[in-house]
TORPA-129151 format. One record per atom (N, C-alpha, C): residue in one letter; x, y, z. Coordinates in steps of 0.2 Angstrom, whole numbers, plus 5000, padded with zeros to 4 digits. Each point is the difference from the previous one (the first is absolute). Example, Ala and Ser with C-alpha at 12.3 -4.5 7.8 and 13.67 -1.06 7.14 Angstrom:
<rs>
A506649725039 A499650065000 A500450065000 S499850054996 S500450065001 S499650055003 
</rs>
This chain:
<rs>
M563554705350 M499450004997 M499749935000 V499350005001 V499749935001 V500049964993 T499950034995 T499949974993 T500650014995 T500049954996 T500550014995 T499650024993 V499449985000 V499550024995 V499750075002 T500050054996 T499850065001 T499250005000 T499850055004 T499250015000 T499850014993 A500350044996 A499850014994 A499949944995 Q500549965001 Q500049934996 Q499449965003 R499950005006 R499549965003 R499350024998 T499950075000 T499450034998 T499849994993 R500550004996 R499949994993 R499749934999 S500449955003 S499849934999 S499349985003 I499850035006 I499449995003 I499450034996 L500150064998 L499550044996 L499949964993 A500549984997 A500049964994 A499549945001 K500149965005 K499649955001 K499350015001 L499950065003 L499350035001 L499750034994 G500450014995 G499750034994 G500050085001 L500450035005 L500050075001 L500650024997 R500050064996 R500650034997 R500150075003 D499650044998 D500150075002 D499550025005 V500250015006 V499650015006 V500050085001 N499450034999 N500050075001 N499350025003 P499449974998 P499450035002 P499949995007 G499550045003 G499950005007 G499249995001 A499650004995 A499349995001 A499849964994 C499449965001 C499849964995 C499250005000 V499750014994 V499249995000 V499949954994 G499749945002 G499849954995 G500649964997 P499949954996 P500549964997 P500550044995 D500650005002 D500650034996 D499950074999 R499650045004 R500050074999 R500450035006 W500650024999 W500450035005 W500050074999 I499950045006 I500050075000 I500650035003 E500450034996 E500650045002 E499850075002 D500050025006 D499950065002 D500550054998 P499950054996 P500550054998 P500350045005 R499650015006 R500350045005 R500249955006 G500049944999 G500249955005 G500750005002 E500249995006 E500749995002 E500249934999 R500649994999 R500349934999 R500249975007 L499749945001 L500149975007 L500549944998 V500650005004 V500549954999 V499949955005 S500149934997 S499949955005 S500849975001 Y500149995006 Y500749985002 Y500049935003 N500649964998 N500149945002 N500350005008 P499649985005 P500350015007 P500649965001 T500149954996 T500749965001 T500650044999 T499950054995 T500650044998 T499950074999 N499450025001 N499850074999 N500150034993 E500149954995 E500050024993 E499350014998 P499950054995 P499350014997 P499949944996 I499349985000 I499849944996 I499750034993 A499550055001 A499650034995 A499650065003 S499750034995 S499650065002 S499350004997 V499550035003 V499450014997 V499850075001 I499550024996 I499750075000 I499450005005 M500050045005 M499550005005 M499450044997 A499449985002 A499450034998 A499850075004 G499850054997 G499850065003 G499250005001 A499750065001 A499350015002 A499649984994 A500250024994 A499649994994 A500049924998 T500549975001 T500149934998 T499649965005 Y500050025007 Y499649975005 Y499350004998 D499750064998 D499350004999 D499849964994 E500550004995 E499849964994 E500049925002 V500449985004 V500149935002 V499349985004 V499950045005 V499449995004 V499450004996 T499950054996 T499450014996 T499949934995 G500649984998 G500049944996 G499849945004 A500249995006 A499849955004 A499350005002 V499750065001 V499350015002 V499649984994 Q500250024994 Q499649984994 Q500049934998 A500649975001 A500149934999 A499549965005 F499950025006 F499649975005 F499349994998 Q499850054996 Q499349994997 Q499949944996 E500549984996 E499949944996 E500249945004 W500650005004 W500249945004 W499649985005 R499650045003 R499549985005 R499549954998 M499850014993 M499549964997 M500349934997 V500649995000 V500349944997 V499849955006 P499749944998 P499949955005 P500649985004 A500049995006 A500649995005 A500449944997 P499749944998 P500449954998 P500450024993 K499850054996 K500350024994 K500650055003 R499950045005 R500550045003 R500649955003 G499749945002 G500549965003 G500549974995 E499749994993 E500449984995 E500650044998 V499950075001 V500550054999 V500549995005 V499849995007 V500549995005 V500449944999 R499649954998 R500449934999 R500550014995 E499950044994 E500550014995 E500650045003 L499950055004 L500550035004 L500449965004 G499749955003 G500449955004 G500449964996 N499849984994 N500449964995 N500650044998 L499950064998 L500550044998 L500550015005 L499850015006 L500550005006 L500449945001 R499749944998 R500449945000 R500550004995 E499850034994 E500550004995 E500650045001 Y499950065004 Y500550055001 Y500250005007 K499949955004 K500149995007 K500850025001 E500449974997 E500750005001 E500350074999 P499950034994 P500250074999 P499750055005 L499350005001 L499750045004 L500350005007 G500149945003 G500249985006 G500750035001 E500450004995 E500750025000 E500050085000 L499550034997 L499950075000 L499850035007 V499649965003 V499950025007 V500650005004 T500449944999 T500750005004 T500450064998 L500150014994 L500450064998 L499850075002 E499350015001 E499850065001 E499950015008 V499849955004 V499950015007 V500549965004 G500449964997 G500549965004 G499849945004 K499449974998 K499849945003 K500549954997 I500149945004 I500449954997 I499649974994 R500349964996 R499749984994 R499449955001 V500149965005 V499449955001 V499450045003 E500150055004 E499550055002 E499750044994 G500450024996 G499750034994 G499649964996 L500249944999 L499649954996 L499449985004 G500049995007 G499549995004 G499450055000 E500350074999 E499550054999 E499549994994 V500449984995 V499649994993 V499549945001 Q500349955004 Q499549945001 Q499450025004 E500150055004 E499450025004 E499550044996 M500350034995 M499550034995 M499649954996 I500449954998 I499749944996 I499449975005 D500249995006 D499549975005 D499450045001 I500150065000 I499450045001 I499650014994 C500349994994 C499650004994 C499649945000 D500349945002 D499649945000 D499450005005 F500250035006 F499450015005 F499550044997 A500150064997 A499550044997 A499649974995 V500349964996 V499649964994 V499549965003 G500249965005 G499449965004 G499550055003 L500350055003 L499550055003 L499550034996 S500250014993 S499650034996 S499349964999 R500049945002 R499349965000 R499749995007 Q500350045004 Q499849995007 Q499850075004 L499950054996 L499850065003 L499350005003 Y499949975005 Y499449985003 Y499650055004 G499450005001 G499650045005 G499549955003 L499850025006 L499649965004 L499250014999 T499749955001 T499250005000 T499850005007 M499650045002 M499750015006 M499249995000 A499849975006 A499349995000 A499650065002 S499550024996 S499650065001 S499449985005 E499950055004 E499450005005 E499450014997 R500050024993 R499450024997 R499849944995 P499449984999 P499849944996 P500150024993 R500249954996 R500250004993 R500450064998 H500550015004 H500650054999 H500649965000 R500550024996 R500749975000 R500550055001 M500449995005 M500550055001 M500749975000 Y500550034996 Y500649984999 Y500550064999 E500749985000 E500450064999 E500549984994 Q500250054996 Q500449994995 Q500650055000 W500549984996 W500650055000 W500150024994 H500250074999 H500150034994 H500750035000 P500350014994 P500650035000 P500050075003 L500650025002 L500050075004 L500250064996 G500549994995 G500250054996 G500750004998 A500350064998 A500750004999 A500350015007 I500549965002 I500350005007 I500750024999 G500350035005 G500750025001 G500449955004 I500649984997 I500549955003 I500650045001 I500350005006 I500650045002 I500449945003 T500649994997 T500449945003 T500750035002 A500349955004 A500750025003 A500549964996 F500750025002 F500549974996 F500249935002 N499849985006 N500249935002 N499749944997 F499450014998 F499649964995 F499850034994 P500450024996 P499850054994 P499549974995 V499949945000 V499549974995 V499549965003 A500249965005 A499549955003 A499450045004 V500150055003 V499550035004 V499550034995 W500350034995 W499550024994 W499649954998 S500249944999 S499649944997 S499549985005 W500250005007 W499449995005 W499450044998 N500150064999 N499550054999 N499749994993 A500450004995 A499850014993 A499749934998 A500249945001 A499749944998 A499350005003 I499950015006 I499350005003 I499650054998 A500250074999 A499650054998 A499849994993 A500449974996 A499949994993 A499449954999 V500049955004 V499449954999 V499450035004 A500150045004 A499450035004 A499750064995 G500350014994 G499750054996 G500350075000 D500550015004 D500350075001 D500650014995 T500150064998 T500650024997 T500450035005 M500750014998 M500450035006 M500650044997 V500250045005 V500650054998 V500549985005 W500649994998 W500549985004 W500650055001 K500150025006 K500650045001 K500549965004 P500649984996 P500549965004 P500550045004 S500449975004 S500550035003 S500550044995 P500250065002 P500550034995 P500749965001 Q500149965004 Q500649965000 Q499949934996 A499549994997 A499949944996 A499550014994 P500250054996 P499650024994 P500049954995 L500649974999 L500249964994 L499649935000 T499949975006 T499649945001 T499350024998 A499850065002 A499350024999 A499950004992 V500450034997 V500050014992 V500049934997 A500449965002 A500049934998 A499349965000 V499750015006 V499449975002 V499450034995 Q500150075000 Q499550034995 Q500049984993 H500649994998 H500149974993 H499649934999 L500149965005 L499749935000 L499250015000 C499850055004 C499350015001 C499750034993 N500450044997 N499850034993 N499949944995 R500549965000 R499949944995 R499449965001 V499849995007 V499449965001 V499450034998 L500050075002 L499450044998 L499950004992 A500550014997 A500050004993 A499749944997 D500349945002 D499749944998 D499349995001 F499750035005 F499349995001 F499650064998 G500350054997 G499650064998 G499850055005 Y500350005006 Y499850055005 Y500550055001 K499950055003 K500450065001 K499950035007 G500550035003 G499850045006 G499949965006 V500149945000 V499849965007 V500650015005 F500649984997 F500650015004 F500450074998 N500150045004 N500350074999 N500550015005 L500650034997 L500650025004 L500150075000 L500150035006 L500250075000 L500750005005 I500550024997 I500650015004 I500150075001 G500150025006 G500050085001 G500250015008 T500050065001 T500250025007 T499449995004 N500150015007 N499450005005 N499650064998 E500350054999 E499650074999 E499649994993 E500349984995 E499650014993 E499649944999 V500149945003 V499649944999 V499749985007 G500449985005 G499749975006 G499550045003 E500150075001 E499550045004 E499450014996 R500150004993 R499450014996 R499649935000 M500349955001 M499649935000 M499650005007 L500350035005 L499750005007 L499350045000 Q500150064996 Q499450055000 Q499549994994 D500249954996 D499649994994 D499349965001 R499550035000 R499349975002 R499949954994 R500350004994 R499949954995 R500349935002 L500450005005 L500349945003 L499749985006 P499549965000 P499649995007 P500449965005 L500649964998 L500449965004 L500750024999 I500450015005 I500750005000 I500349955004 S500449954997 S500449955003 S500750035001 F500250015006 F500750035002 F500449955004 T500649994997 T500549965004 T500650055002 G500250005006 G500550055002 G500150015007 S500250055002 S500250025007 S499450025004 I500049995007 I499450025004 I499950074999 R500550045000 R500050085000 R499650024994 V500249974994 V499750024994 V499349974999 G499949945003 G499349975000 G499550045004 R500250035005 R499650045004 R499750064995 H500550034997 H499850054995 H499549984995 V500249944997 V499549974995 V499349995003 A500049975006 A499349985003 A499650075001 E500450055003 E499650065001 E499850044994 T500450004995 T499850034993 T499549974997 V500049934999 V499549974996 V499350005004 A500149995007 A499450005004 A499650075000 R500450054999 R499650074999 R499650004994 R500149964995 R499650004994 R499549945000 L500049965006 L499649945001 L500249954996 G500650004998 G500349944996 G500249945004 R500149954997 R500349945004 R500749994999 T500349975005 T500749985000 T500249935002 I500549974997 I500349945002 I500750025003 L500149995006 L500750035002 L500449945003 E500649994997 E500549955002 E500650045002 L500150015007 L500550045002 L500549965004 G500350035005 G500649975003 G499849945004 G500649965001 G499949945004 G500650005005 N499949975006 N500550005005 N500049935003 N500149954996 N499849935001 N500449965005 A499749965003 A500349965006 A499949934999 V500549965002 V500049935001 V500149985007 I499649965003 I500049975007 I500349934999 V500649995004 V500349935000 V499949985007 T499649945001 T499949985007 T500549945001 P500149985007 P500449945001 P499849944997 N499449994997 N499849944997 N500150014992 A500350044998 A500150014993 A500549954997 D499949994993 D500649964996 D500450064998 L500650005003 L500550064999 L500349994993 D500149944997 D500249994993 D499550044996 L499449995001 L499550034995 L500050085002 A500050025006 A500050075001 A500650044998 V500649975000 V500650034997 V499950024993 R499849954996 R499950004993 R499550064998 A499449995004 A499550054998 A500250075002 I500350015006 I500350075002 I500550034996 L500449964997 L500550024995 L499750034994 F499649974997 F499650024994 F499650065002 A499650005005 A499650055002 A500350075001 A500649995003 A500450065003 A500550034994 V500249954996 V500650024996 V499750014992 G499549964999 G499750004993 G499950084998 T500150014993 T499950074997 T500450055004 A500549985004 A500450055004 A499650035005 G499549975003 G499650035005 G499550054997 Q499950004994 Q499650054997 Q499349984998 R499749955003 R499349984999 R499650035006 C499450014999 C499550025005 C499949955005 T500149934998 T499949955004 T500749975003 T500550044999 T500749985003 T499949995007 L500449955003 L500049995007 L500550055003 R499750045005 R500450055003 R500149995008 R499649965003 R500049995007 R500049925001 L500549985003 L500049935002 L499949995008 I499449975002 I499850005007 I500149935002 V500649995004 V500249935001 V500049995008 H499849945002 H500049985007 H500750005003 R500150035006 R500650015003 R500449935000 S499749955001 S500349935001 S500449984994 I499850034994 I500349974994 I500350064996 A500050065003 A500250064996 A500850004998 D500449985005 D500750004998 D500249944994 T499649955001 T500149944995 T499850034993 L499450035000 L499750024994 L500450054996 V500250055004 V500450064998 V500649974997 Q500449965003 Q500649974997 Q499949964994 R499549974999 R499849964994 R499950054995 L499650055001 L499950054995 L500650044998 V500550015005 V500650034998 V500449964995 D500049935002 D500349964995 D499750004993 A499350005000 A499750004993 A500150074997 Y500050055003 Y500250074997 Y500750004997 R500449975003 R500750004998 R500149964993 Q499549964998 Q500049974994 Q499650034994 V499750065002 V499650044995 V500550034995 R500049994994 R500450034995 R499750064998 I500350065000 I499850064998 I500350024994 G499650034995 G500450024994 G499550014994 D500249994994 D499750014994 D499349965000 P499450035000 P499449965001 P499949964994 L500350014994 L499949964994 L500449945000 D500549995005 D500449945001 D499549955004 D499949944997 D499649955003 D500249985007 N500750015002 N500249985007 N499950065005 T499850064998 T499950055005 T499349995003 L500050015007 L499450005004 L499850075002 M500450055000 M499750075002 M500450054995 G499550044997 G500350054996 G500050075004 P500050054996 P500150075003 P499350035003 L500150055004 L499450045001 L499950044994 I499450045000 I499850034994 I500450064998 N500350045005 N500450064999 N500450025006 A500450054999 A500450025006 A499650035006 Q499450034999 Q499650025005 Q499849945005 A499849944997 A499849945003 A500649985005 V500650004997 V500649995004 V500150045006 E499950074999 E500050055005 E499549995006 R499449984998 R499549995005 R500149945004 M500349944997 M500249945003 M500550025006 M500550044998 M500650015004 M499750055006 A499650044998 A499750055006 A499649965005 A499649954997 A499649955004 A500449965005 L500649984997 L500549965004 L500350045006 E500150064998 E500350055005 E499550015006 E499450014998 E499550015005 E499949945004 A500049944997 A500049935004 A500550005005 K500650014998 K500650005004 K499950055006 A499850064999 A499950055005 A499449975005 A499649964998 A499549975004 A500249935003 S500749995001 S500249945003 S500049944996 G499950014993 G500049944996 G500749984998 E500149934999 E500649974999 E500049974993 V500450024996 V500149984993 V500449935001 V499749954998 V500349935001 V500349984993 Y499750034995 Y500349984993 Y499850064995 G500550014996 G499950054994 G500050075003 G499650044997 G499950075002 G500550054996 R500349984994 R500450054997 R499850004992 P500150064998 P500050014992 P500549964997 R499949984994 R500549964996 R500250044993 P500350065000 P500250034994 P500549964996 D500349955003 D500549964996 D499649964995 I499449985002 I499649964995 I499650054995 G499850055002 G499650054996 G499750055004 P499850054997 P499850075004 P499449995004 N499649954999 N499450005005 N499949935004 F500649975001 F500049935003 F500150015007 V499749965004 V500150005008 V500049935002 E500249995006 E500049935003 E499349995004 P499749944999 P499449995004 P500250005007 T499650025004 T500250025007 T499549975005 I500349975006 I499649985006 I500250045006 V499550025003 V500150055006 V499649975006 R500349985005 R499649995006 R499850065004 M499350015001 M499850065002 M499549995007 P500050055004 P499550005005 P499350024997 A499549965002 A499450014997 A499750074999 Q500150045005 Q499750065001 Q500350064995 A500549984997 A500450054996 A499550034994 P500050075000 P499550024995 P500249984992 I500649994999 I500249994993 I499749934998 V499849965005 V499749934998 V499350014997 C499750055002 C499350024998 C500050034993 E500650024997 E500050034993 E500249954995 E499850014994 E500249964994 E500650034997 T500549975000 T500650024996 T500049954994 F500050034994 F500049964994 F500749974998 A500249955004 A500749984999 A500149935004 P500549974999 P500149935003 P500250005007 I499650035005 I500250015007 I499549955003 L500249955004 L499649965004 L500150015008 Y499550035003 Y500150015007 Y499749945004 V500549985005 V499849945004 V499850025007 L499449985001 L499750025007 L499849935004 E500150005006 E499949945004 E499350005004 Y499749955001 Y499449995004 Y500049945005 T499650015005 T499949945005 T499449964999 T499450044999 T499449964999 T499750024993 L499549954998 L499750014993 L499650065000 E499750025006 E499650065000 E500450064999 E500650005003 E500550064999 E500250004992 A500249944997 A500250004993 A499450034996 I499449985001 I499550024996 I499950085001 A500150025006 A500050085001 A500550034997 L500649974999 L500650034996 L499850004993 N499749954997 N499849994993 N499550064999 N499550015004 N499550054999 N500250075002 G500550015003 G500250065003 G500350054996 V499950004993 V500250054995 V499550034996 P500150064997 P499450034997 P499849964993 Q500449964997 Q499949974994 Q499749935002 G499649974995 G499749935001 G500049964994 L500549994996 L500049974994 L500049925001 S500749985001 S500149925000 S500349985007 S499949945001 S500249975007 S500149934999 A500449975005 A500049925000 A500249985006 I499949945002 I500349965006 I500249944997 F500649985004 F500349934999 F499949965006 T499649955000 T499949965005 T499749934998 N500149955004 N499749934998 N499549995006 D499850055004 D499549995005 D499350034997 L499549965000 L499450024997 L499750055004 R500050005006 R499750065004 R500350074999 E500750004999 E500350064998 E499850024994 A500049964995 A499850024993 A499350035000 E499549965003 E499350025000 E499950075004 T500450015005 T500050065004 T500250064995 F500549994997 F500350054995 F499550024995 L499649954998 L499550014994 L499350025003 S499950005006 S499450025003 S499950085001 P499450025002 P499950075000 P500450045005 E500349965005 E500550035005 E500749994997 G500149984994 G500749994998 G500250054995 S500349994994 S500350054996 S499450044997 D500250075000 D499550054998 D500150024992 C500449964997 C500250014993 C499649974995 G500050034994 G499649984994 G500249934998 I500649985001 I500349934998 I500349975007 A499849945001 A500349965006 A500249934998 N500649985000 N500349944998 N500249965006 V500049934999 V500349955004 V500549964997 N500650015002 N500649964998 N500250014992 I499850064998 I500350034994 I500250085002 G500450034996 G500250075001 G499450054999 T500250065000 T499650064999 T499950024993 S500449984995 S500050024993 S499949944996 G499850024994 G499949944995 G499249985000 A499650055000 A499249985000 A499849974993 E499649965000 E499749974994 E499450054998 I499950004994 I499550054997 I499349975001 G499949945002 G499349985002 G499750035006 G500450025004 G499750035006 G500050084999 A499550035004 A500050085000 A500650025003 F500450054997 F500650035003 F499950075003 G500250015006 G499950065003 G500150005007 G499950065004 G500150005007 G499650055003 E500150015007 E499550045004 E500450065003 K499750045004 K500350065003 K500350044995 D500750025001 D500350054996 D500249974993 T499949934999 T500149974994 T499450024995 G499550025002 G499550034996 G499349974999 G500049935002 G499449974999 G499849974994 G500450014994 G499749984994 G500249934998 R499649974995 R500149934998 R500150004993 E500549964997 E500149994993 E500149934999 A500049984994 A500149934997 A499449965001 G500149945004 G499549955000 G499450015005 S499749945001 S499450005004 S499450044997 D499750045004 D499550054997 D500250075000 A500750014999 A500350074999 A499750034994 W499749964995 W499750034994 W499550055001 K499649995006 K499550045001 K500150085001 A500750015001 A500250075001 A500050044993 Y500049964995 Y500050034993 Y499450004997 M499449985003 M499450004998 M499550045004 R499450024998 R499550035004 R499449955001 R499849995006 R499449965002 R499350034999 Q499649964997 Q499350034998 Q499549955003 T499650025005 T499449965002 T499450004996 V499749954998 V499550004995 V499449965003 T499450035000 T499449975002 T499550004994 I499749944999 I499549994994 I499449985003 N499450034998 N499449995002 N499649964994 Y499849945001 Y499749974995 Y499349985001 S499750045006 S499349995002 S499650054997 R499350005001 R499650064998 R499950045006 E500349995006 E499950045006 E500650055001 L500050045004 L500550055002 L500150005008 P500249955003 P500150005007 P500750045001 L500050035006 L500650045002 L500349965005 A500750015001 A500449975004 A499850025007 Q500249965005 Q499950015008 Q499250015001 G499649974995 G499350005002 G499650075000 I500450054997 I499750075000 I499450004995 K499550035003 K499450024996 K500050074999 F499950024993 F500050074998 F499450024997 G499450015003 G499450014997 G499749944997 D499450014997 D499649954997 D499750034994 F500450004994 F499850034994 F499749954995 N499550024997 N499649964995 N500050044994 E500249974994 E500050034994 E499449994997 
</rs>
């Protein structure tokens, strides 16, 4: 057994710090008004480190779903008329409350999804950061003023709140990705309905409790809403619900296609953050000390369960053996174990199915002439869902390299020319994150040019994961094309309105059109 302290003891301790005692409800409307669906099934959350149950919640059914969405739509009528800077004050207070509860909420993330403790705390810090960003944004929801071709006319654009939006999140970032959407949507004037991953319901309940406290302090209700339920009872209804003009979905490419098709049929909007199959190019001009450290975190962090995890290492033939050996030496120092232990660098995979998928991918890699140079084994001696981080030298054309396996597998591919390396980087269906390690200006700029990386994120001398919230996050191709968090990603949560004002006594038409000569 990994731990000497039981999951039950840890759960009680963390929930007590968060002010949570009895965790039962699965849906919430407004401050402190939890709905317990009398027909709802019980969803058990398990600790992936030990497979012990943590707690359970009651899932929402059809009637509860309708009540929650109706409440969000009604709340939007009031919330959209609150001045944006005032909405920002609510988000500011949420950020302050997250600061106060950063440690227990971060530990709850670790307990429920198996992230190491520093990553759990980092996820809450990401929530705090996006709240800070959103507060500033609340005074900068700008529109452009354009020159009109007609005399004494003013033309400009303005942005209005969109409505009640749907947010569907994945287990690997159980709270941060919600906050990317929720903080921005809130200052934009939207209300929201959140469906978290069924593998991480407890962290969602904890965040909702904090939201309830903030809303109660300001006298608002129904801005932040939570619906825990099945894909059929909740997820599918959200996709088909015309009352939700925008669905932000984070998950697999396969499900993302269904989300896109379903929402598009009702002419709704989507923000899609789907799979990543991210690569790092290491050239002969690279600082290998820097590259090794970055590769290690990008490939091993969160046990390879980030959408930005490094999965393909594209290294020049002249340095491949040296770099692989240095990585093997670094991987040997990775301590695998209890993610709440501050000395641990890699925790478990989320469940037994994830372990099975990793082992199946490795068998396919070996069948395609792949050579496992480190790792590749499950570690039931540590716990039920633990594996070794793995390095596999692969031929570039192997089909498995084009697939994303949500596990700590690093495929090493070799190249001769930079053009070949960029072609390998771009030669997969996904297009999320990418990086190059080089001290050569021409190589770096080529990688960043239109003929370079085709990904939504391109880095030089840093890894593929760990994006800051100030930039827009998202990818191209099968990654979905959505953008969240910083820059002008806020525009997805609002509707643009073009306005023209005539302050003359004439009525000239655009394009010089003459339409009769009427005299009154």
